[in-house]
Backbone of each chain as nested JSON, in Angstrom:
{
  "chains": [
    {"id": "A", "residues": [
      {"number": 1, "name": "MET", "atoms": {"N": [-20.921, 3.507, -0.516], "CA": [-19.91, 3.331, 0.557], "C": [-18.989, 3.368, -0.236]}},
      {"number": 2, "name": "ALA", "atoms": {"N": [-17.671, 3.761, 0.041], "CA": [-16.883, 2.676, -1.178], "C": [-15.645, 2.437, -0.372]}},
      {"number": 3, "name": "ARG", "atoms": {"N": [-14.834, 1.887, -0.689], "CA": [-13.483, 2.063, -0.14], "C": [-12.083, 1.929, -1.453]}},
      {"number": 4, "name": "VAL", "atoms": {"N": [-11.362, 3.953, -1.115], "CA": [-11.006, 3.891, -2.524], "C": [-9.544, 4.421, -1.375]}},
      {"number": 5, "name": "VAL", "atoms": {"N": [-8.492, 3.101, -1.879], "CA": [-7.066, 2.544, -2.267], "C": [-5.943, 3.794, -2.567]}},
      {"number": 6, "name": "VAL", "atoms": {"N": [-5.581, 4.869, -2.168], "CA": [-4.304, 5.564, -2.64], "C": [-2.873, 4.731, -1.667]}},
      {"number": 7, "name": "ASP", "atoms": {"N": [-2.225, 4.464, -2.941], "CA": [-0.592, 4.321, -2.105], "C": [0.465, 4.99, -2.762]}},
      {"number": 8, "name": "VAL", "atoms": {"N": [1.351, 5.692, -2.11], "CA": [1.682, 6.489, -2.397], "C": [3.631, 5.411, -2.501]}},
      {"number": 9, "name": "MET", "atoms": {"N": [4.323, 5.774, -3.559], "CA": [5.503, 5.147, -3.381], "C": [6.672, 6.655, -3.798]}},
      {"number": 10, "name": "LEU", "atoms": {"N": [7.842, 6.482, -3.458], "CA": [8.535, 7.622, -4.011], "C": [8.932, 7.397, -5.141]}},
      {"number": 11, "name": "LYS", "atoms": {"N": [9.329, 8.109, -6.026], "CA": [9.31, 7.866, -7.731], "C": [10.998, 6.647, -7.562]}},
      {"number": 12, "name": "PRO", "atoms": {"N": [11.07, 6.05, -8.803], "CA": [11.537, 4.719, -9.513], "C": [13.157, 5.896, -8.715]}},
      {"number": 13, "name": "GLU", "atoms": {"N": [13.369, 6.874, -9.341], "CA": [14.5, 7.448, -9.058], "C": [15.143, 8.102, -8.254]}},
      {"number": 14, "name": "ILE", "atoms": {"N": [14.374, 8.195, -7.314], "CA": [14.58, 8.794, -5.416], "C": [14.841, 7.794, -4.5]}},
      {"number": 15, "name": "LEU", "atoms": {"N": [15.985, 7.844, -3.966], "CA": [16.423, 6.739, -2.931], "C": [15.704, 6.15, -1.895]}},
      {"number": 16, "name": "ASP", "atoms": {"N": [15.02, 5.097, -1.331], "CA": [14.506, 4.832, -0.451], "C": [15.444, 3.762, 0.813]}},
      {"number": 17, "name": "PRO", "atoms": {"N": [15.832, 4.739, 2.069], "CA": [16.765, 3.878, 2.711], "C": [16.201, 2.962, 3.384]}},
      {"number": 18, "name": "GLN", "atoms": {"N": [14.902, 3.562, 3.317], "CA": [13.719, 1.753, 3.802], "C": [13.112, 0.698, 3.64]}},
      {"number": 19, "name": "GLY", "atoms": {"N": [13.47, 1.661, 1.814], "CA": [13.625, -0.181, 1.444], "C": [14.893, -0.615, 1.737]}},
      {"number": 20, "name": "GLN", "atoms": {"N": [16.07, -0.119, 1.074], "CA": [16.725, -0.231, 1.101], "C": [17.369, -1.884, 2.959]}},
      {"number": 21, "name": "ALA", "atoms": {"N": [16.935, -0.69, 3.348], "CA": [17.87, -1.569, 4.791], "C": [16.719, -2.879, 4.695]}},
      {"number": 22, "name": "VAL", "atoms": {"N": [15.526, -2.942, 4.843], "CA": [14.478, -4.467, 4.599], "C": [15.293, -5.38, 3.4]}},
      {"number": 23, "name": "GLN", "atoms": {"N": [15.321, -4.806, 2.597], "CA": [16.332, -5.713, 1.49], "C": [17.327, -5.929, 1.82]}},
      {"number": 24, "name": "ARG", "atoms": {"N": [18.626, -4.954, 2.804], "CA": [19.554, -5.66, 3.121], "C": [19.846, -6.737, 3.802]}},
      {"number": 25, "name": "ALA", "atoms": {"N": [18.735, -6.665, 4.684], "CA": [18.232, -6.722, 6.108], "C": [17.93, -9.219, 5.738]}},
      {"number": 26, "name": "LEU", "atoms": {"N": [17.352, -9.063, 4.463], "CA": [16.428, -10.414, 4.194], "C": [17.44, -11.68, 4.076]}},
      {"number": 27, "name": "PRO", "atoms": {"N": [18.82, -11.441, 3.616], "CA": [19.557, -12.471, 3.083], "C": [19.907, -12.871, 4.802]}},
      {"number": 28, "name": "ARG", "atoms": {"N": [20.542, -12.406, 5.413], "CA": [20.795, -12.546, 7.024], "C": [19.625, -12.937, 7.746]}},
      {"number": 29, "name": "LEU", "atoms": {"N": [18.405, -12.97, 7.004], "CA": [16.702, -13.52, 7.592], "C": [16.667, -14.544, 7.565]}},
      {"number": 30, "name": "GLY", "atoms": {"N": [17.836, -14.97, 6.131], "CA": [17.125, -16.456, 5.397], "C": [16.656, -16.523, 4.376]}},
      {"number": 31, "name": "PHE", "atoms": {"N": [16.335, -15.422, 4.105], "CA": [15.542, -14.154, 2.631], "C": [16.514, -14.495, 1.21]}},
      {"number": 32, "name": "GLU", "atoms": {"N": [16.496, -15.462, 0.224], "CA": [17.407, -15.063, -0.467], "C": [16.696, -14.664, -1.432]}},
      {"number": 33, "name": "GLY", "atoms": {"N": [17.473, -14.269, -2.805], "CA": [16.543, -13.933, -3.717], "C": [15.061, -12.507, -4.275]}},
      {"number": 34, "name": "VAL", "atoms": {"N": [15.807, -11.972, -3.25], "CA": [15.015, -10.304, -3.392], "C": [15.825, -9.165, -3.688]}},
      {"number": 35, "name": "SER", "atoms": {"N": [15.571, -8.609, -4.667], "CA": [16.995, -8.099, -5.281], "C": [16.479, -6.659, -5.202]}},
      {"number": 36, "name": "ASP", "atoms": {"N": [15.796, -5.909, -4.927], "CA": [14.785, -4.826, -4.226], "C": [14.118, -4.793, -4.01]}},
      {"number": 37, "name": "VAL", "atoms": {"N": [13.951, -3.987, -3.162], "CA": [12.624, -3.309, -2.364], "C": [12.138, -2.475, -1.925]}},
      {"number": 38, "name": "ARG", "atoms": {"N": [10.69, -1.893, -2.157], "CA": [10.425, 0.181, -2.06], "C": [9.506, 0.424, -1.181]}},
      {"number": 39, "name": "GLN", "atoms": {"N": [9.907, 0.495, -0.315], "CA": [8.315, 1.166, 0.819], "C": [7.642, 2.221, 0.934]}},
      {"number": 40, "name": "GLY", "atoms": {"N": [6.689, 2.1, 0.527], "CA": [5.883, 2.877, 0.551], "C": [4.291, 3.333, 1.707]}},
      {"number": 41, "name": "LYS", "atoms": {"N": [3.272, 4.091, 1.455], "CA": [2.297, 4.284, 2.074], "C": [1.404, 3.695, 1.553]}},
      {"number": 42, "name": "ARG", "atoms": {"N": [0.287, 3.307, 2.194], "CA": [-1.179, 3.029, 2.004], "C": [-2.16, 3.802, 2.318]}},
      {"number": 43, "name": "PHE", "atoms": {"N": [-3.31, 4.417, 1.644], "CA": [-4.408, 4.756, 2.42], "C": [-5.424, 4.462, 2.125]}},
      {"number": 44, "name": "GLU", "atoms": {"N": [-6.492, 4.142, 3.169], "CA": [-7.637, 3.155, 2.446], "C": [-8.303, 4.258, 2.759]}},
      {"number": 45, "name": "LEU", "atoms": {"N": [-9.243, 4.833, 2.347], "CA": [-10.643, 5.435, 2.708], "C": [-11.581, 4.889, 1.995]}},
      {"number": 46, "name": "GLU", "atoms": {"N": [-12.59, 5.481, 2.802], "CA": [-13.857, 5.323, 3.627], "C": [-14.53, 6.513, 3.163]}},
      {"number": 47, "name": "VAL", "atoms": {"N": [-15.271, 6.102, 1.656], "CA": [-15.882, 7.221, 1.282], "C": [-17.318, 7.243, 1.245]}},
      {"number": 48, "name": "ASP", "atoms": {"N": [-18.54, 8.418, 1.594], "CA": [-19.703, 7.847, 2.287], "C": [-19.671, 8.143, 0.086]}},
      {"number": 49, "name": "GLY", "atoms": {"N": [-21.269, 7.879, 0.474], "CA": [-21.974, 7.75, -1.143], "C": [-21.091, 6.914, -2.375]}},
      {"number": 50, "name": "PRO", "atoms": {"N": [-21.851, 7.051, -3.56], "CA": [-21.303, 6.22, -5.108], "C": [-20.158, 7.156, -5.289]}},
      {"number": 51, "name": "VAL", "atoms": {"N": [-18.655, 6.332, -5.784], "CA": [-17.491, 6.981, -5.95], "C": [-17.639, 6.92, -7.586]}},
      {"number": 52, "name": "ASP", "atoms": {"N": [-17.886, 8.036, -8.118], "CA": [-18.009, 8.516, -9.602], "C": [-17.215, 8.746, -10.364]}},
      {"number": 53, "name": "ASP", "atoms": {"N": [-17.144, 9.794, -11.297], "CA": [-16.171, 10.075, -11.781], "C": [-15.509, 11.816, -10.861]}},
      {"number": 54, "name": "ALA", "atoms": {"N": [-16.671, 12.022, -10.336], "CA": [-16.919, 13.362, -9.87], "C": [-15.718, 13.301, -8.723]}},
      {"number": 55, "name": "ALA", "atoms": {"N": [-15.974, 12.288, -7.894], "CA": [-15.823, 11.763, -6.177], "C": [-14.621, 11.549, -6.914]}},
      {"number": 56, "name": "LEU", "atoms": {"N": [-13.845, 11.061, -7.679], "CA": [-12.619, 10.17, -7.923], "C": [-12.216, 11.156, -8.237]}},
      {"number": 57, "name": "ALA", "atoms": {"N": [-12.062, 12.809, -9.475], "CA": [-11.176, 13.034, -9.475], "C": [-11.416, 14.437, -8.301]}},
      {"number": 58, "name": "ARG", "atoms": {"N": [-11.608, 14.263, -7.023], "CA": [-11.952, 14.638, -5.768], "C": [-10.728, 14.069, -4.999]}},
      {"number": 59, "name": "ILE", "atoms": {"N": [-10.794, 13.037, -5.116], "CA": [-9.978, 12.022, -4.804], "C": [-8.217, 11.939, -4.811]}},
      {"number": 60, "name": "HIS", "atoms": {"N": [-8.776, 12.194, -5.791], "CA": [-7.127, 12.213, -7.117], "C": [-6.354, 13.332, -6.403]}},
      {"number": 61, "name": "GLU", "atoms": {"N": [-7.574, 14.381, -6.576], "CA": [-7.131, 16.242, -6.158], "C": [-6.44, 15.861, -4.541]}},
      {"number": 62, "name": "LEU", "atoms": {"N": [-7.093, 15.305, -4.19], "CA": [-6.97, 14.534, -2.492], "C": [-5.195, 14.228, -2.286]}},
      {"number": 63, "name": "ALA", "atoms": {"N": [-5.171, 13.422, -2.77], "CA": [-4.225, 12.466, -3.147], "C": [-3.056, 13.579, -3.767]}},
      {"number": 64, "name": "GLU", "atoms": {"N": [-3.307, 14.797, -4.428], "CA": [-1.687, 15.031, -5.239], "C": [-1.997, 15.852, -4.68]}},
      {"number": 65, "name": "SER", "atoms": {"N": [-2.519, 17.142, -3.842], "CA": [-2.184, 17.874, -2.91], "C": [-1.749, 17.513, -2.0]}},
      {"number": 66, "name": "PHE", "atoms": {"N": [-2.675, 16.206, -0.715], "CA": [-2.109, 16.384, 0.868], "C": [-1.346, 15.661, 0.709]}},
      {"number": 67, "name": "LEU", "atoms": {"N": [-1.96, 13.742, 0.587], "CA": [-1.259, 12.538, 0.544], "C": [0.021, 11.758, 0.213]}},
      {"number": 68, "name": "ALA", "atoms": {"N": [0.445, 12.911, -0.963], "CA": [1.815, 12.486, -1.142], "C": [2.248, 13.624, -1.866]}},
      {"number": 69, "name": "ASN", "atoms": {"N": [3.677, 13.92, -1.849], "CA": [4.86, 14.558, -2.133], "C": [5.128, 14.677, -3.935]}},
      {"number": 70, "name": "THR", "atoms": {"N": [4.034, 15.135, -4.816], "CA": [4.165, 14.578, -6.037], "C": [6.223, 15.179, -5.773]}},
      {"number": 71, "name": "VAL", "atoms": {"N": [6.469, 15.88, -5.691], "CA": [8.086, 15.975, -6.326], "C": [8.657, 15.01, -6.077]}},
      {"number": 72, "name": "ILE", "atoms": {"N": [7.947, 14.43, -5.075], "CA": [9.316, 13.092, -4.73], "C": [8.648, 11.066, -5.258]}},
      {"number": 73, "name": "GLU", "atoms": {"N": [7.411, 11.746, -5.036], "CA": [6.488, 11.177, -4.667], "C": [5.471, 10.825, -6.046]}},
      {"number": 74, "name": "ASP", "atoms": {"N": [4.853, 8.98, -6.108], "CA": [4.256, 9.017, -7.31], "C": [2.987, 8.687, -6.481]}},
      {"number": 75, "name": "PHE", "atoms": {"N": [1.729, 8.347, -6.875], "CA": [1.006, 7.832, -6.182], "C": [-0.582, 7.093, -7.238]}},
      {"number": 76, "name": "THR", "atoms": {"N": [-0.984, 6.202, -6.815], "CA": [-2.75, 5.433, -7.599], "C": [-3.604, 5.971, -6.558]}},
      {"number": 77, "name": "VAL", "atoms": {"N": [-4.712, 6.207, -7.114], "CA": [-5.859, 6.05, -6.883], "C": [-6.596, 4.474, -7.323]}},
      {"number": 78, "name": "LYS", "atoms": {"N": [-7.332, 3.493, -6.825], "CA": [-8.104, 2.66, -6.59], "C": [-9.363, 2.002, -6.367]}},
      {"number": 79, "name": "VAL", "atoms": {"N": [-10.197, 1.956, -6.737], "CA": [-11.29, 1.699, -5.791], "C": [-11.57, 0.136, -5.425]}},
      {"number": 80, "name": "GLU", "atoms": {"N": [-11.554, 0.027, -4.054], "CA": [-11.56, -1.173, -3.944], "C": [-12.724, -2.27, -3.984]}},
      {"number": 81, "name": "GLU", "atoms": {"N": [-13.07, -1.304, -3.482], "CA": [-15.026, -2.003, -3.231], "C": [-15.741, -1.475, -3.084]}},
      {"number": 82, "name": "GLU", "atoms": {"N": [-17.239, -1.714, -4.067], "CA": [-18.226, -0.607, -3.783], "C": [-19.092, -1.841, -2.854]}},
      {"number": 83, "name": "MET", "atoms": {"N": [-19.488, -0.968, -1.385], "CA": [-20.588, -1.298, -0.778], "C": [-21.753, -1.279, -0.948]}},
      {"number": 84, "name": "VAL", "atoms": {"N": [-22.99, -1.771, -1.412], "CA": [-23.852, -1.15, -2.138], "C": [-24.936, -0.934, -0.719]}},
      {"number": 85, "name": "GLU", "atoms": {"N": [-25.058, -2.666, -0.072], "CA": [-25.97, -3.025, 0.837], "C": [-26.706, -1.686, 1.269]}},
      {"number": 86, "name": "ALA", "atoms": {"N": [-27.598, -2.286, 1.471], "CA": [-28.788, -0.928, 2.568], "C": [-27.899, -1.3, 3.982]}},
      {"number": 87, "name": "GLY", "atoms": {"N": [-27.537, -0.019, 4.458], "CA": [-27.074, 0.341, 5.71], "C": [-25.338, 0.004, 5.976]}},
      {"number": 88, "name": "LYS", "atoms": {"N": [-24.568, 0.278, 4.419], "CA": [-23.259, 0.17, 5.417], "C": [-23.192, 1.642, 3.939]}}
    ]},
    {"id": "B", "residues": [
      {"number": 1, "name": "MET", "atoms": {"N": [11.119, -12.857, -12.79], "CA": [11.362, -11.771, -12.162], "C": [10.131, -11.289, -11.738]}},
      {"number": 2, "name": "ALA", "atoms": {"N": [9.763, -11.047, -11.051], "CA": [8.196, -10.414, -10.601], "C": [7.975, -9.209, -9.275]}},
      {"number": 3, "name": "ARG", "atoms": {"N": [7.261, -9.102, -9.902], "CA": [7.044, -7.76, -8.479], "C": [5.352, -8.234, -7.774]}},
      {"number": 4, "name": "VAL", "atoms": {"N": [6.176, -8.339, -5.921], "CA": [5.606, -8.798, -5.47], "C": [4.586, -7.673, -4.621]}},
      {"number": 5, "name": "VAL", "atoms": {"N": [3.638, -7.184, -4.208], "CA": [3.348, -6.439, -2.856], "C": [2.816, -7.183, -1.978]}},
      {"number": 6, "name": "VAL", "atoms": {"N": [3.505, -6.492, -0.957], "CA": [3.296, -6.284, 0.675], "C": [2.48, -5.609, 1.03]}},
      {"number": 7, "name": "ASP", "atoms": {"N": [1.113, -5.437, 1.207], "CA": [0.671, -4.27, 2.157], "C": [0.16, -4.661, 3.466]}},
      {"number": 8, "name": "VAL", "atoms": {"N": [0.445, -3.69, 4.478], "CA": [0.471, -4.25, 5.564], "C": [-0.543, -3.086, 6.729]}},
      {"number": 9, "name": "MET", "atoms": {"N": [-1.639, -3.553, 7.112], "CA": [-2.103, -2.359, 7.915], "C": [-2.745, -2.615, 9.39]}},
      {"number": 10, "name": "LEU", "atoms": {"N": [-2.999, -1.796, 9.835], "CA": [-3.05, -2.159, 11.035], "C": [-4.44, -3.015, 11.459]}},
      {"number": 11, "name": "LYS", "atoms": {"N": [-4.644, -4.035, 12.015], "CA": [-5.861, -4.503, 12.004], "C": [-6.997, -3.464, 12.268]}},
      {"number": 12, "name": "PRO", "atoms": {"N": [-8.042, -3.795, 12.138], "CA": [-9.62, -2.545, 11.89], "C": [-9.736, -2.149, 13.798]}},
      {"number": 13, "name": "GLU", "atoms": {"N": [-9.54, -3.17, 14.761], "CA": [-9.515, -2.864, 16.105], "C": [-8.722, -2.161, 16.989]}},
      {"number": 14, "name": "ILE", "atoms": {"N": [-7.282, -1.91, 16.326], "CA": [-6.195, -1.022, 16.774], "C": [-6.531, 0.353, 16.366]}},
      {"number": 15, "name": "LEU", "atoms": {"N": [-6.022, 1.119, 17.051], "CA": [-6.374, 2.707, 16.84], "C": [-5.369, 2.855, 16.3]}},
      {"number": 16, "name": "ASP", "atoms": {"N": [-5.895, 4.187, 14.475], "CA": [-4.94, 4.487, 13.992], "C": [-4.678, 6.072, 13.793]}},
      {"number": 17, "name": "PRO", "atoms": {"N": [-3.908, 6.63, 14.788], "CA": [-3.906, 7.944, 15.48], "C": [-3.044, 8.68, 13.746]}},
      {"number": 18, "name": "GLN", "atoms": {"N": [-2.919, 7.964, 12.974], "CA": [-2.155, 8.935, 11.453], "C": [-2.99, 8.943, 10.655]}},
      {"number": 19, "name": "GLY", "atoms": {"N": [-3.878, 7.614, 10.65], "CA": [-5.139, 7.931, 9.459], "C": [-6.446, 9.349, 10.152]}},
      {"number": 20, "name": "GLN", "atoms": {"N": [-6.334, 9.022, 11.777], "CA": [-7.283, 9.828, 11.9], "C": [-6.926, 11.259, 11.821]}},
      {"number": 21, "name": "ALA", "atoms": {"N": [-5.423, 11.612, 11.771], "CA": [-5.427, 12.6, 11.454], "C": [-5.523, 13.548, 10.541]}},
      {"number": 22, "name": "VAL", "atoms": {"N": [-4.682, 11.921, 9.375], "CA": [-5.824, 12.401, 8.219], "C": [-7.27, 12.945, 7.721]}},
      {"number": 23, "name": "GLN", "atoms": {"N": [-7.245, 11.782, 8.639], "CA": [-9.205, 11.81, 8.257], "C": [-9.749, 13.66, 8.711]}},
      {"number": 24, "name": "ARG", "atoms": {"N": [-9.316, 13.962, 9.96], "CA": [-9.495, 14.734, 10.757], "C": [-8.985, 16.364, 9.883]}},
      {"number": 25, "name": "ALA", "atoms": {"N": [-8.19, 16.13, 8.906], "CA": [-7.678, 16.974, 8.375], "C": [-8.422, 17.272, 7.1]}},
      {"number": 26, "name": "LEU", "atoms": {"N": [-9.067, 16.92, 6.58], "CA": [-9.557, 16.411, 5.535], "C": [-11.06, 17.818, 5.154]}},
      {"number": 27, "name": "PRO", "atoms": {"N": [-11.837, 18.0, 6.098], "CA": [-12.662, 19.147, 5.92], "C": [-12.501, 20.434, 6.003]}},
      {"number": 28, "name": "ARG", "atoms": {"N": [-11.181, 20.194, 7.118], "CA": [-10.16, 21.565, 6.995], "C": [-9.625, 22.112, 5.793]}},
      {"number": 29, "name": "LEU", "atoms": {"N": [-9.368, 21.101, 4.575], "CA": [-8.605, 21.612, 3.866], "C": [-9.995, 20.776, 2.134]}},
      {"number": 30, "name": "GLY", "atoms": {"N": [-10.958, 21.178, 2.677], "CA": [-12.646, 21.328, 1.521], "C": [-12.482, 19.786, 0.925]}},
      {"number": 31, "name": "PHE", "atoms": {"N": [-11.967, 18.762, 1.826], "CA": [-12.737, 17.699, 1.265], "C": [-13.582, 16.742, 2.442]}},
      {"number": 32, "name": "GLU", "atoms": {"N": [-14.966, 16.701, 1.656], "CA": [-16.118, 16.278, 2.596], "C": [-16.221, 14.762, 2.257]}},
      {"number": 33, "name": "GLY", "atoms": {"N": [-16.782, 13.976, 2.689], "CA": [-17.534, 12.62, 2.561], "C": [-16.443, 11.223, 2.678]}},
      {"number": 34, "name": "VAL", "atoms": {"N": [-15.419, 12.154, 3.397], "CA": [-13.782, 10.582, 3.702], "C": [-14.949, 10.061, 5.619]}},
      {"number": 35, "name": "SER", "atoms": {"N": [-15.113, 9.346, 5.664], "CA": [-15.806, 8.721, 6.904], "C": [-14.111, 8.678, 8.091]}},
      {"number": 36, "name": "ASP", "atoms": {"N": [-13.688, 7.569, 6.877], "CA": [-12.603, 7.163, 7.914], "C": [-11.263, 6.896, 7.196]}},
      {"number": 37, "name": "VAL", "atoms": {"N": [-10.08, 7.252, 7.375], "CA": [-8.202, 7.469, 6.621], "C": [-7.755, 5.997, 7.31]}},
      {"number": 38, "name": "ARG", "atoms": {"N": [-7.198, 4.995, 7.154], "CA": [-6.45, 4.002, 7.577], "C": [-5.092, 4.498, 7.003]}},
      {"number": 39, "name": "GLN", "atoms": {"N": [-3.969, 4.477, 7.494], "CA": [-3.085, 4.025, 7.029], "C": [-2.097, 2.934, 7.374]}},
      {"number": 40, "name": "GLY", "atoms": {"N": [-1.267, 2.884, 6.176], "CA": [-0.782, 1.64, 5.917], "C": [0.661, 1.617, 5.482]}},
      {"number": 41, "name": "LYS", "atoms": {"N": [1.464, 0.517, 5.236], "CA": [3.136, -0.043, 4.936], "C": [2.648, -0.414, 3.439]}},
      {"number": 42, "name": "ARG", "atoms": {"N": [2.828, -0.187, 2.47], "CA": [3.386, -0.948, 1.161], "C": [4.904, -0.503, 0.851]}},
      {"number": 43, "name": "PHE", "atoms": {"N": [4.708, -2.699, 0.934], "CA": [6.423, -3.126, 0.174], "C": [6.181, -3.859, -1.162]}},
      {"number": 44, "name": "GLU", "atoms": {"N": [6.837, -3.244, -2.141], "CA": [7.208, -3.534, -2.961], "C": [8.186, -4.613, -3.539]}},
      {"number": 45, "name": "LEU", "atoms": {"N": [8.406, -5.836, -4.129], "CA": [9.95, -6.558, -3.422], "C": [9.821, -7.455, -5.55]}},
      {"number": 46, "name": "GLU", "atoms": {"N": [10.674, -6.778, -6.014], "CA": [11.701, -7.334, -6.379], "C": [11.791, -8.411, -6.869]}},
      {"number": 47, "name": "VAL", "atoms": {"N": [11.175, -10.085, -7.13], "CA": [11.761, -11.151, -6.757], "C": [12.386, -11.931, -8.077]}},
      {"number": 48, "name": "ASP", "atoms": {"N": [13.636, -11.96, -7.693], "CA": [14.312, -13.273, -9.281], "C": [13.254, -14.399, -9.318]}},
      {"number": 49, "name": "GLY", "atoms": {"N": [13.729, -14.284, -10.664], "CA": [12.887, -15.793, -10.888], "C": [11.452, -16.22, -10.416]}},
      {"number": 50, "name": "PRO", "atoms": {"N": [10.866, -17.686, -10.984], "CA": [9.006, -17.11, -11.754], "C": [8.736, -17.24, -9.622]}},
      {"number": 51, "name": "VAL", "atoms": {"N": [7.877, -16.681, -9.727], "CA": [6.997, -16.511, -8.52], "C": [5.893, -18.311, -8.057]}},
      {"number": 52, "name": "ASP", "atoms": {"N": [6.394, -19.51, -8.079], "CA": [5.391, -20.223, -7.955], "C": [5.208, -20.57, -6.458]}},
      {"number": 53, "name": "ASP", "atoms": {"N": [4.598, -21.326, -6.496], "CA": [3.604, -21.604, -5.17], "C": [4.585, -21.579, -3.704]}},
      {"number": 54, "name": "ALA", "atoms": {"N": [6.438, -22.099, -4.066], "CA": [6.938, -21.924, -3.029], "C": [7.405, -20.877, -2.767]}},
      {"number": 55, "name": "ALA", "atoms": {"N": [7.5, -20.152, -3.816], "CA": [8.098, -18.905, -3.559], "C": [7.468, -18.091, -2.702]}},
      {"number": 56, "name": "LEU", "atoms": {"N": [5.804, -18.085, -3.147], "CA": [5.227, -17.125, -1.941], "C": [5.262, -17.948, -1.016]}},
      {"number": 57, "name": "ALA", "atoms": {"N": [4.725, -18.872, -0.387], "CA": [4.769, -19.563, 0.669], "C": [5.995, -18.844, 1.635]}},
      {"number": 58, "name": "ARG", "atoms": {"N": [7.287, -18.717, 0.906], "CA": [8.734, -18.117, 1.76], "C": [7.735, -16.717, 1.787]}},
      {"number": 59, "name": "ILE", "atoms": {"N": [8.061, -15.447, 0.879], "CA": [7.064, -14.46, 0.743], "C": [6.695, -14.09, 2.074]}},
      {"number": 60, "name": "HIS", "atoms": {"N": [5.214, -15.24, 2.182], "CA": [4.059, -14.941, 3.014], "C": [4.817, -15.393, 4.664]}},
      {"number": 61, "name": "GLU", "atoms": {"N": [6.069, -15.87, 4.478], "CA": [6.471, -16.268, 6.022], "C": [7.745, -15.081, 6.249]}},
      {"number": 62, "name": "LEU", "atoms": {"N": [7.836, -14.433, 5.789], "CA": [8.869, -12.786, 4.871], "C": [8.103, -11.542, 5.706]}},
      {"number": 63, "name": "ALA", "atoms": {"N": [6.949, -12.125, 5.047], "CA": [5.739, -10.753, 5.323], "C": [5.016, -10.998, 7.218]}},
      {"number": 64, "name": "GLU", "atoms": {"N": [4.47, -12.476, 7.12], "CA": [4.385, -12.418, 7.841], "C": [5.514, -12.36, 9.747]}},
      {"number": 65, "name": "SER", "atoms": {"N": [6.667, -13.255, 9.575], "CA": [7.738, -12.498, 10.458], "C": [8.326, -11.2, 10.726]}},
      {"number": 66, "name": "PHE", "atoms": {"N": [8.259, -10.58, 9.352], "CA": [9.32, -9.283, 9.436], "C": [8.924, -8.311, 8.844]}},
      {"number": 67, "name": "LEU", "atoms": {"N": [8.17, -8.674, 7.552], "CA": [7.365, -7.187, 7.635], "C": [6.021, -6.324, 8.665]}},
      {"number": 68, "name": "ALA", "atoms": {"N": [5.505, -7.418, 8.786], "CA": [4.708, -7.349, 9.254], "C": [4.2, -7.865, 11.343]}},
      {"number": 69, "name": "ASN", "atoms": {"N": [3.684, -6.81, 11.614], "CA": [3.671, -7.401, 13.468], "C": [2.941, -7.882, 13.201]}},
      {"number": 70, "name": "THR", "atoms": {"N": [2.586, -8.97, 13.306], "CA": [1.414, -9.839, 13.168], "C": [-0.208, -9.04, 14.386]}},
      {"number": 71, "name": "VAL", "atoms": {"N": [0.106, -8.795, 15.597], "CA": [0.277, -8.823, 17.025], "C": [-1.129, -7.382, 16.726]}},
      {"number": 72, "name": "ILE", "atoms": {"N": [-0.491, -6.356, 16.154], "CA": [-1.387, -5.445, 15.829], "C": [-1.894, -5.124, 13.926]}},
      {"number": 73, "name": "GLU", "atoms": {"N": [-1.254, -6.102, 13.102], "CA": [-1.485, -5.871, 11.559], "C": [-1.235, -7.213, 10.92]}},
      {"number": 74, "name": "ASP", "atoms": {"N": [-2.439, -6.734, 9.502], "CA": [-2.818, -7.653, 8.823], "C": [-1.99, -7.422, 8.381]}},
      {"number": 75, "name": "PHE", "atoms": {"N": [-2.072, -8.578, 6.872], "CA": [-1.264, -7.951, 5.905], "C": [-1.202, -9.124, 4.741]}},
      {"number": 76, "name": "THR", "atoms": {"N": [-1.821, -8.492, 3.884], "CA": [-1.8, -9.25, 2.693], "C": [-0.388, -9.51, 0.99]}},
      {"number": 77, "name": "VAL", "atoms": {"N": [-0.34, -10.952, 0.362], "CA": [0.436, -10.322, -0.477], "C": [-0.154, -10.984, -1.519]}},
      {"number": 78, "name": "LYS", "atoms": {"N": [0.503, -9.873, -2.612], "CA": [0.128, -10.648, -4.288], "C": [1.203, -9.864, -5.222]}},
      {"number": 79, "name": "VAL", "atoms": {"N": [0.832, -10.747, -6.414], "CA": [2.267, -11.041, -7.391], "C": [1.377, -10.295, -8.254]}},
      {"number": 80, "name": "GLU", "atoms": {"N": [2.247, -8.611, -7.657], "CA": [1.769, -7.611, -9.388], "C": [2.162, -7.515, -10.436]}},
      {"number": 81, "name": "GLU", "atoms": {"N": [2.971, -7.739, -10.659], "CA": [2.992, -8.224, -12.47], "C": [4.635, -8.965, -12.2]}},
      {"number": 82, "name": "GLU", "atoms": {"N": [4.447, -9.948, -13.37], "CA": [5.324, -11.399, -13.583], "C": [6.034, -10.783, -15.069]}},
      {"number": 83, "name": "MET", "atoms": {"N": [7.388, -10.348, -15.017], "CA": [7.859, -9.67, -15.824], "C": [8.834, -11.588, -16.448]}},
      {"number": 84, "name": "VAL", "atoms": {"N": [7.875, -11.641, -17.332], "CA": [9.011, -12.445, -18.79], "C": [9.662, -12.599, -19.811]}},
      {"number": 85, "name": "GLU", "atoms": {"N": [10.355, -11.375, -19.952], "CA": [11.079, -10.792, -21.068], "C": [12.206, -11.245, -20.731]}},
      {"number": 86, "name": "ALA", "atoms": {"N": [13.085, -11.421, -21.461], "CA": [14.238, -12.673, -21.931], "C": [15.304, -10.843, -20.878]}},
      {"number": 87, "name": "GLY", "atoms": {"N": [15.985, -10.785, -19.915], "CA": [17.487, -10.422, -19.351], "C": [16.258, -9.167, -18.27]}},
      {"number": 88, "name": "LYS", "atoms": {"N": [15.071, -10.032, -18.353], "CA": [14.754, -8.921, -16.883], "C": [14.742, -10.036, -15.574]}}
    ]}
  ]
}
C-alpha cells in the first residue's frame, strides 16, 4: 500500500481569484512580503499494492481524466510513502 | 524570493465527503485499487526575501491563523524552491 499525492494547480496564465483574495487579505492581517498566492487542490490517494510504473501510469491517467481539468489546470503525481509493513 | 507551499488537509478523524465522492466514482470510471481518497487544499506562496527561521515562523503563524481551520484541519509548511538569481 502506498500514498500517492496528486497536486492540481491552475496554470500560471489562468487567473486565480481565490489565491488573489488570500494574497490581498494578508497585509490587512499583518503579514507582509507575500507577493503572490495560488490556491489549488491536493488529493491523497491510498493505493493498494505496490506502486510500480504501470500503477503510476494509471494514476497519471486518472489525474488527467478525472482530478484535473487540463485545459486550465496542471497536475503533478508523486508517491509520498510506500508502506511495506505487513498488515498495511 | 522563494516559493513556500502550505498543504491543508482535513484531520484523519474528520469525514471528507469530497474525497469519498472521488473514491466512490473511481471504480465506475475503470480505476480499481484506490482504497481511500482525501481532498485538501494547496497554497503556493511567493515570499519576498530569504526564507529564514523568522520568516518560516511567520508563515507558520499565517497558515495556522488564516489558511487552515486547525479545529478540523492539519497543515504542513515547506519551502519548495529558493530562487537566488538576481532579479527574482
